[in-house]
Structures are given as C-alpha cells and as structure tokens.
C-alpha positions as CSV (number, residue, x, y, z in Angstrom):
1,M,14.2,-30.1,71.6
2,T,11.4,-29.6,69.2
3,V,9.1,-32.1,67.5
4,P,6.6,-31.5,64.7
5,S,3.2,-30.5,65.7
6,S,0.0,-31.5,63.8
7,S,-2.7,-29.1,63.0
8,S,-5.4,-29.1,60.5
9,T,-5.5,-25.4,60.0
10,Q,-1.8,-24.3,60.3
11,P,1.4,-25.5,58.8
12,T,3.5,-27.8,60.9
13,A,5.6,-25.9,63.4
14,P,8.1,-27.3,65.9
15,V,6.9,-27.6,69.5
16,T,9.4,-27.6,72.4
17,V,9.4,-30.7,74.6
18,P,11.0,-29.7,77.9
19,P,13.9,-32.0,78.9
20,N,12.4,-32.7,82.3
21,F,9.4,-34.4,80.6
22,Q,10.3,-38.0,80.9
23,S,7.1,-40.0,81.0
24,F,4.3,-39.9,78.5
25,L,0.8,-41.3,78.2
26,A,-0.4,-41.7,74.6
27,F,-3.9,-42.1,73.1
28,D,-5.1,-43.4,69.7
29,F,-8.5,-41.7,69.9
30,G,-11.6,-43.4,68.5
31,T,-15.3,-42.7,69.0
32,K,-15.8,-46.3,70.4
33,R,-12.3,-47.3,71.5
34,T,-9.3,-45.3,72.5
35,G,-5.9,-47.1,72.5
36,V,-3.5,-46.3,75.4
37,A,0.2,-46.6,75.8
38,I,2.8,-45.5,78.4
39,G,6.4,-44.8,77.6
40,T,9.5,-43.0,78.7
41,R,12.0,-40.7,77.1
42,M,15.0,-42.6,78.6
43,L,14.0,-46.0,77.2
44,R,12.3,-44.6,74.0
45,S,9.8,-47.4,74.1
46,A,6.1,-47.7,74.8
47,S,4.0,-50.4,76.5
48,P,0.4,-51.0,75.5
49,Q,-2.3,-50.5,78.2
50,S,-5.8,-51.8,78.1
51,T,-7.9,-50.0,75.6
52,I,-10.6,-47.6,76.8
53,K,-14.0,-48.9,75.5
54,A,-16.3,-45.9,75.9
55,E,-18.6,-44.1,73.6
56,G,-19.7,-41.2,75.8
57,E,-17.4,-38.4,76.7
58,A,-18.0,-38.7,80.4
59,Q,-17.2,-42.4,80.6
60,R,-14.1,-41.9,78.4
61,F,-12.8,-39.1,80.5
62,T,-13.4,-41.0,83.7
63,Q,-11.2,-43.8,82.4
64,V,-8.6,-41.3,81.1
65,A,-8.5,-39.7,84.5
66,E,-7.9,-43.1,86.1
67,R,-4.9,-43.7,83.8
68,I,-3.4,-40.3,84.5
69,R,-3.7,-40.9,88.2
70,E,-2.2,-44.3,87.9
71,W,0.8,-43.4,85.7
72,Q,1.4,-39.7,86.6
73,P,2.8,-38.8,83.2
74,D,4.7,-35.5,82.6
75,A,2.7,-35.0,79.4
76,L,0.2,-36.6,77.0
77,V,0.5,-37.5,73.3
78,V,-2.5,-37.8,71.0
79,G,-2.4,-39.4,67.5
80,V,-4.1,-37.2,64.9
81,P,-5.2,-39.0,61.7
82,Y,-5.0,-37.6,58.2
83,H,-5.7,-38.8,54.7
84,P,-2.7,-40.3,52.9
85,D,-2.2,-36.9,51.1
86,G,-2.1,-35.1,54.4
87,A,-5.6,-33.6,54.1
88,P,-7.7,-33.6,57.3
89,H,-10.9,-35.5,57.6
90,E,-13.8,-36.0,60.1
91,N,-11.6,-38.0,62.6
92,T,-8.9,-35.4,62.4
93,A,-11.2,-32.8,63.9
94,R,-12.4,-35.3,66.6
95,A,-8.8,-36.2,67.6
96,L,-7.9,-32.5,67.8
97,K,-10.9,-31.8,69.9
98,F,-10.0,-34.7,72.2
99,A,-6.5,-33.2,72.6
100,R,-7.9,-29.8,73.5
101,Q,-10.2,-31.4,76.0
102,L,-7.3,-33.3,77.6
103,R,-5.4,-30.0,78.0
104,G,-8.4,-28.3,79.5
105,R,-9.4,-31.1,81.9
106,F,-6.1,-32.2,83.2
107,G,-3.8,-29.2,82.8
108,L,-1.1,-31.3,81.2
109,Q,0.8,-30.4,78.0
110,V,-0.5,-32.4,75.0
111,F,1.6,-33.2,72.0
112,E,-0.1,-34.1,68.7
113,V,1.5,-36.7,66.4
114,D,0.5,-37.4,62.8
115,E,-0.7,-41.0,63.1
116,R,-1.3,-41.9,59.5
117,Y,-1.0,-45.7,59.0
118,S,-0.5,-46.5,62.7
119,T,-3.5,-48.8,62.9
120,T,-2.7,-50.4,59.6
121,E,0.8,-51.1,60.9
122,A,-0.5,-52.5,64.2
123,I,-2.9,-54.9,62.3
124,A,-0.1,-55.9,59.9
125,A,2.1,-56.8,62.9
126,G,-0.7,-59.1,64.2
127,A,-1.5,-57.1,67.3
128,A,-4.2,-58.6,69.5
129,D,-5.4,-55.1,70.4
130,A,-4.8,-52.9,67.4
131,D,-5.9,-49.8,69.3
132,A,-3.3,-50.2,72.1
133,A,-0.6,-51.2,69.6
134,S,-1.4,-48.2,67.5
135,A,-1.0,-46.0,70.6
136,C,2.4,-47.6,71.1
137,I,3.4,-46.8,67.5
138,I,2.3,-43.2,68.0
139,L,4.2,-42.8,71.2
140,E,7.4,-44.5,69.9
141,Q,7.3,-42.2,66.9
142,F,7.1,-39.2,69.2
143,L,9.9,-40.5,71.5
144,R,12.2,-41.2,68.5
145,N,12.1,-37.4,67.8
146,L,13.2,-36.4,71.2
147,P,16.9,-35.7,72.1
C-alpha cells in the first residue's frame, strides 16, 4: 500500500507502508509544544498522549525517546504544515527537519502527512489539548489511507 508523501521540494509521490507496520506514533511538531498520538492500523484510530513541552532539541528528543521506548511503534508519522494554497512556509521546513532527525536518531521509518488545518480542526472540536488532538487527526488521516 502506498500513501502520499509530503515534501516541500518535490511533487507528492506515493510511499510504501509495509503491511507488517501495525503501530504508529505521530507528532504534531511545534517549537514550544509537540503533540503526540499513538494508533494502530487494525483499529484505524489514534489516542492522544501528553504533549511534549520542550523548546530545546535535547529536551524534546529525550521525551521523544521515552515515548518510543514506551510504545515501541513500528514507524513514526509527522505532520507537515503548508499554507492553504500548498506553499511551504517556515514551519514546513522545521517539521521536515524534525522528521529527518527522527529518522537519523531512532532508525525508524518516518511518514510525512500534510497537516493543513489539523490544529484548527482540533480547536473547533473543543480539544482540551489542541496539540495532542492535532496529532490524533494527523495519525487518523494517515491510517485511513492504509489498506
């Protein structure tokens, strides 16, 4: 099965998600807060986890490592924001860098998902933690595209 891949420099190309990948940890990256969700392919749903509140890379990655140890996901999912017209912006580059760092540090496959409007949707739904709710939206969008 393939899902769309996000990239600010190349056209969207399908990315293969191996059928044995069943559990996923998703991140809604932010410079001050990073929303987190865990979900499974079988249930096609996600559950919010406590948001990572860290401004420095070292502190953020320490908390990411704790989540990966706790949940043992098969792969990671990162929401990548774009302007409404699809153009990249400053946070697009930051999220893509975060995804690259996750790949390098943890050796897991990382899938990038276009996350336009996920935070807006989370806030509109009345989420107590918009970052974690946004991570759920991102992950559920990804899971819906899997066979």
